[in-house]
C-alpha angles and dihedrals in degrees: 000000000000125000116222131186125180091348093306129105116244105223130203110141096183097048125098117190115208115202118183105298102001142051123216125196101236095218112007094177136038119251108256121192137174114223129167094348092307130103114231120190119195124194125175125211131188126209110234089237095064090085096049096110096040118109113276090241091060093043092055090060095049122072122186125197116212109274097234088050090057099038099052097064095035093049091044092050090048093051090050091058087046119240126181095224138024114199125186121198101204125195106195144064120321090241090064093043087053090049088052093051090049097048101038115062116201102047112127097186141010119196107203120200124223100014098103093193143091115266124197118238118270128203088345091307119121116220121201136167135199120245124256125271088358092286093129129050112198119206115199122184113194127191138161119236123220091278094051095256119146114248122186144179124193144182141177128227113204113219122178108213090205091058114014115177099197111095094216091051089049092050094049090045090053091049091050092049092048093051089044091053091047091049092050091050089051093047095047092045090053089048089052096243 
């Protein structure tokens, strides 16, 4: 069973959702796509602490396997296919993403949420994170050299959401604000306000 929203798969490879009398693995398989003649695999892992502030009722229906336990067999199976790139989307603290990189060979890239800084490679794995509040756009270029080693270049583009200068960014921002205002109006109308 795959979960989709807005045409995109929702990935969480170490999450099991238990509803009434059955449990379903949220994303049993990594996402694998062929792009530009290369095979890219994406798996998503959640640190168990991400649900710490959620209501107890919801936490009882969610079961998380330890990220390293999930990653080891999945990455091994992906490398046996083979795939050109193994990318992990990691929602959790940087220290745990570094632990994942150290303990699970074969990961090319870990995208860490909420760190908002550049992180040096660890055990051959690149670690990157997005900027805060959408103010930075990171552009990462990956390639493999003749020996199969990952090479990369990266750059950041600083955007100020209060005063973006890029017309495309301004247009997107305005569309988002319009949708947000409409949703707030609908929510207030439904609440009788």
